[in-house]
C-alpha positions as semicolon CSV with decimal commas, in nm:
position;residue;x (nm);y (nm);z (nm)
1;M;-0,001;0,001;-0,003
2;L;0,280;0,223;0,061
3;F;0,359;0,288;-0,314
4;H;-0,001;0,373;-0,378
5;T;0,014;0,641;-0,098
6;F;-0,009;1,011;-0,158
7;V;-0,136;1,140;0,156
8;H;0,215;1,208;0,304
9;I;0,268;1,485;0,023
10;P;0,182;1,823;0,157
11;G;-0,139;1,963;0,025
12;I;-0,279;1,611;-0,057
13;G;-0,536;1,459;0,188
14;A;-0,758;1,166;0,168
15;A;-1,003;1,325;-0,076
16;T;-0,733;1,416;-0,326
17;E;-0,559;1,084;-0,283
18;R;-0,889;0,907;-0,377
19;R;-0,940;1,135;-0,684
20;L;-0,594;1,050;-0,790
21;W;-0,682;0,682;-0,766
22;E;-0,996;0,736;-0,964
23;A;-0,815;0,912;-1,228
24;G;-0,581;0,607;-1,276
25;V;-0,290;0,749;-1,076
26;H;-0,257;0,430;-0,857
27;H;0,119;0,418;-0,812
28;W;0,400;0,666;-0,741
29;D;0,524;0,563;-1,096
30;D;0,186;0,691;-1,233
31;F;0,233;1,052;-1,129
32;A;0,391;1,196;-1,443
33;A;0,328;1,469;-1,688
34;P;0,082;1,564;-1,836
35;W;-0,021;1,602;-1,467
36;P;-0,348;1,500;-1,318
37;A;-0,644;1,747;-1,313
38;G;-0,597;1,993;-1,044
39;F;-0,220;1,995;-1,045
40;S;-0,035;2,281;-1,211
41;G;0,311;2,252;-1,364
42;R;0,485;2,384;-1,059
43;R;0,265;2,164;-0,819
44;G;0,320;1,859;-1,028
45;E;0,684;1,902;-1,033
46;M;0,693;1,940;-0,662
47;V;0,492;1,626;-0,610
48;R;0,710;1,429;-0,839
49;R;1,017;1,553;-0,653
50;L;0,885;1,452;-0,318
51;L;0,790;1,124;-0,455
52;G;1,140;1,060;-0,543
53;E;1,253;1,160;-0,190
54;S;0,977;0,909;-0,060
55;R;1,163;0,633;-0,247
56;A;1,496;0,728;-0,107
57;R;1,353;0,734;0,237
58;F;1,207;0,389;0,184
59;R;1,543;0,255;0,096
60;E;1,677;0,405;0,426
61;G;1,425;0,203;0,628
62;A;1,098;0,207;0,806
63;R;1,189;0,499;1,050
64;S;1,287;0,721;0,773
65;V;0,984;0,684;0,540
66;A;0,751;0,681;0,843
67;R;0,861;1,039;0,931
68;L;0,685;1,158;0,620
69;M;0,340;1,060;0,726
70;R;0,104;1,064;1,025
71;A;0,094;0,777;1,263
72;A;-0,260;0,700;1,155
73;H;-0,118;0,587;0,804
74;H;0,175;0,384;0,934
75;W;-0,019;0,067;0,878
76;R;0,056;0,114;0,514
77;L;0,426;0,028;0,558
78;F;0,345;-0,304;0,724
79;P;0,391;-0,560;0,446
80;Y;0,721;-0,396;0,331
81;F;0,893;-0,430;0,669
82;R;0,703;-0,728;0,814
83;E;1,034;-0,925;0,830
84;T;1,172;-0,653;1,081
85;T;0,848;-0,607;1,279
86;A;0,804;-0,732;1,638
87;Y;0,474;-0,769;1,813
88;L;0,511;-0,666;2,186
89;D;0,330;-0,696;2,509
90;I;0,418;-0,642;2,876
91;E;0,286;-0,755;3,208
92;T;0,343;-0,556;3,531
93;T;0,277;-0,575;3,906
94;G;0,008;-0,334;3,859
95;R;-0,063;0,018;3,996
96;G;-0,055;-0,018;4,368
97;P;0,115;0,169;4,666
98;G;0,462;0,084;4,523
99;P;0,609;0,144;4,189
100;E;0,454;-0,044;3,884
101;L;0,727;-0,287;3,780
102;I;0,755;-0,494;3,465
103;T;0,729;-0,862;3,543
104;A;0,730;-1,012;3,195
105;I;0,770;-0,910;2,829
106;T;0,714;-1,113;2,501
107;L;0,848;-1,016;2,163
108;Y;0,735;-1,210;1,869
109;D;0,844;-1,143;1,507
110;G;0,624;-1,378;1,318
111;A;0,893;-1,665;1,346
112;A;1,039;-1,669;1,692
113;I;0,890;-1,597;2,043
114;Q;1,127;-1,428;2,298
115;T;1,037;-1,399;2,653
116;F;1,194;-1,170;2,923
117;V;1,115;-1,232;3,286
118;R;1,186;-1,007;3,592
119;G;1,479;-1,156;3,808
120;D;1,588;-1,379;3,520
121;N;1,664;-1,220;3,178
122;L;1,453;-0,899;3,169
123;D;1,757;-0,674;3,094
124;D;1,818;-0,883;2,773
125;F;1,511;-0,708;2,628
126;V;1,681;-0,387;2,540
127;E;1,916;-0,545;2,302
128;A;1,647;-0,769;2,152
129;V;1,398;-0,500;2,076
130;G;1,670;-0,288;1,904
131;R;1,690;-0,538;1,631
132;Y;1,346;-0,441;1,495
133;Q;1,225;-0,130;1,296
134;V;0,861;-0,163;1,358
135;L;0,664;-0,241;1,677
136;V;0,310;-0,347;1,693
137;T;0,117;-0,326;2,016
138;Y;-0,240;-0,301;2,154
139;N;-0,261;0,042;2,351
140;G;0,114;0,031;2,357
141;R;0,142;0,417;2,303
142;C;-0,044;0,472;2,618
143;F;0,078;0,186;2,837
144;D;0,363;-0,052;2,722
145;A;0,595;0,206;2,547
146;P;0,599;0,452;2,836
147;V;0,645;0,180;3,105
148;I;0,922;0,036;2,900
149;E;1,090;0,354;2,846
150;R;1,078;0,445;3,218
151;A;1,192;0,112;3,336
152;F;1,492;0,082;3,103
153;G;1,589;0,443;3,055
154;I;1,570;0,422;2,677
155;R;1,353;0,561;2,394
156;L;1,172;0,323;2,167
157;D;1,226;0,512;1,835
158;Q;1,086;0,220;1,611
159;V;0,779;0,288;1,395
160;H;0,493;0,211;1,638
161;I;0,165;0,079;1,498
162;D;-0,081;0,073;1,791
163;L;-0,373;-0,161;1,692
164;R;-0,606;0,003;1,962
165;F;-0,647;0,304;1,741
166;L;-0,629;0,132;1,403
167;L;-0,895;-0,108;1,498
168;Q;-1,107;0,160;1,656
169;E;-1,106;0,344;1,319
170;L;-1,266;0,015;1,165
171;G;-1,530;0,006;1,451
172;I;-1,367;-0,291;1,626
173;T;-1,345;-0,198;1,991
174;G;-1,376;-0,363;2,344
175;G;-1,012;-0,388;2,443
176;L;-0,765;-0,654;2,323
177;K;-0,983;-0,957;2,428
178;G;-1,302;-0,795;2,279
179;C;-1,129;-0,727;1,950
180;E;-1,003;-1,085;1,936
181;K;-1,364;-1,219;2,006
182;K;-1,503;-1,006;1,727
183;L;-1,236;-1,141;1,489
184;G;-1,292;-1,487;1,586
185;L;-0,982;-1,561;1,798
186;D;-1,018;-1,806;2,081
187;R;-0,804;-1,813;2,413
188;G;-0,895;-2,170;2,504
189;E;-0,774;-2,243;2,862
190;L;-0,682;-1,879;2,904
191;E;-1,045;-1,760;2,834
192;G;-1,138;-1,496;3,098
193;V;-0,776;-1,448;3,229
194;D;-0,699;-1,061;3,188
195;G;-0,438;-0,812;3,292
196;W;-0,550;-0,798;3,658
197;F;-0,527;-1,191;3,670
198;A;-0,172;-1,152;3,535
199;V;-0,092;-0,941;3,834
200;L;-0,218;-1,216;4,062
201;L;-0,025;-1,470;3,890
202;W;0,305;-1,282;3,936
203;G;0,212;-1,227;4,291
204;E;0,164;-1,581;4,351
205;Y;0,504;-1,670;4,181
206;A;0,682;-1,397;4,381
207;R;0,540;-1,507;4,706
208;T;0,563;-1,883;4,681
209;G;0,799;-1,976;4,394
210;N;0,519;-2,158;4,227
211;R;0,638;-2,236;3,879
212;A;0,285;-2,317;3,752
213;A;0,204;-1,948;3,832
214;L;0,488;-1,822;3,618
215;E;0,413;-2,069;3,328
216;T;0,050;-1,956;3,330
217;L;0,160;-1,590;3,325
218;L;0,404;-1,637;3,044
219;A;0,130;-1,847;2,847
220;Y;-0,093;-1,536;2,889
221;N;0,169;-1,292;2,791
222;V;0,266;-1,497;2,485
223;A;-0,104;-1,521;2,380
224;D;-0,155;-1,149;2,411
225;T;0,153;-1,101;2,197
226;V;0,122;-1,355;1,909
227;N;-0,242;-1,273;1,850
228;L;-0,132;-0,914;1,759
229;E;-0,007;-1,049;1,431
230;T;-0,345;-1,175;1,339
231;L;-0,516;-0,858;1,433
232;M;-0,268;-0,657;1,243
233;V;-0,336;-0,862;0,912
234;H;-0,716;-0,831;0,981
235;A;-0,672;-0,453;1,014
236;Y;-0,445;-0,420;0,711
237;N;-0,684;-0,611;0,481
238;R;-0,981;-0,418;0,603
239;K;-0,803;-0,087;0,536
240;V;-0,678;-0,198;0,190
241;G;-1,018;-0,350;0,119
242;A;-1,150;0,016;0,121
243;T;-0,910;0,111;-0,170
244;P;-0,905;0,016;-0,532
245;F;-0,616;-0,223;-0,446
246;G;-0,788;-0,462;-0,224
247;D;-0,785;-0,765;-0,437
248;R;-0,426;-0,743;-0,507
249;L;-0,286;-0,635;-0,165
250;T;-0,475;-0,846;0,077
251;L;-0,262;-1,058;0,301
252;P;-0,346;-1,428;0,411
253;L;-0,402;-1,462;0,782
254;P;-0,106;-1,601;0,966
255;T;-0,103;-1,944;1,141
256;P;-0,049;-1,871;1,506
257;P;0,255;-2,042;1,663
258;V;0,248;-2,305;1,927
259;N;0,247;-2,141;2,267
260;P;0,570;-2,269;2,443
261;F;0,396;-2,218;2,779
262;A;0,100;-2,432;2,916
263;P;-0,151;-2,252;3,168
264;S;-0,264;-2,430;3,470
265;P;-0,647;-2,469;3,480
266;A;-0,627;-2,581;3,838
267;L;-0,430;-2,272;3,951
268;I;-0,643;-2,036;3,749
269;A;-0,952;-2,185;3,923
270;D;-0,787;-2,170;4,266
271;L;-0,689;-1,793;4,217
272;R;-1,049;-1,725;4,105
273;R;-1,182;-1,877;4,413
274;R;-0,937;-1,718;4,662
275;H;-0,994;-1,378;4,503
276;G;-1,355;-1,404;4,426
277;L;-1,323;-1,367;4,062
């Protein structure tokens, strides 16, 4: 979709972009003299020059080309930088009387699942996340990214696609779990486990050393993360489906990986009983 995009050019909004498409200007290569209706010689030359600069930015990488457009359009970059995209989700101790601490982080790049746990390998996260140009989260702009940046004293300067806002544009709301349900994703044994439950699981593990609690927490964190790829593809397909290029640009839905961690139904039931959930 990136090479069909014109809204990053000053003076071209969504309506003008669609008029270009309707006039047969479907690709950056199609913008040439004689200029499309509404573009004078000077303006046409300016647009052509800026499209050339856009190509140069694309060759420099995702960060460079993303600087040309608003965050709301960053979904258009997805297929071109998919191999350097990571899906990200964190768990924390929750907001209580003490500081909110990260307990677990999962990174998934469409092939490999990496988990980072407090008291074990959490510090390895910084090097790992630095290998990616694009991050995909759900509500990560408001939660995951700020918490990570404070905890590690770093700045996540990757292109950040936050599915909360992208799905909201498509009328798909209800939080991560609600969006999953609307798009047909099944949590299996983790059905009904949520962020507060993840706080309880960490508390159980920290207090008792119960490995089943940690295993269940990581199973939940991994599920949150790997499902983001399916949501991202659903969102991308719905967005391109509203353009003249939907039949050519639609992506196949991914096959979710096997979760390397197994939740404990007995522990989940016990925690629900103890905490009145």
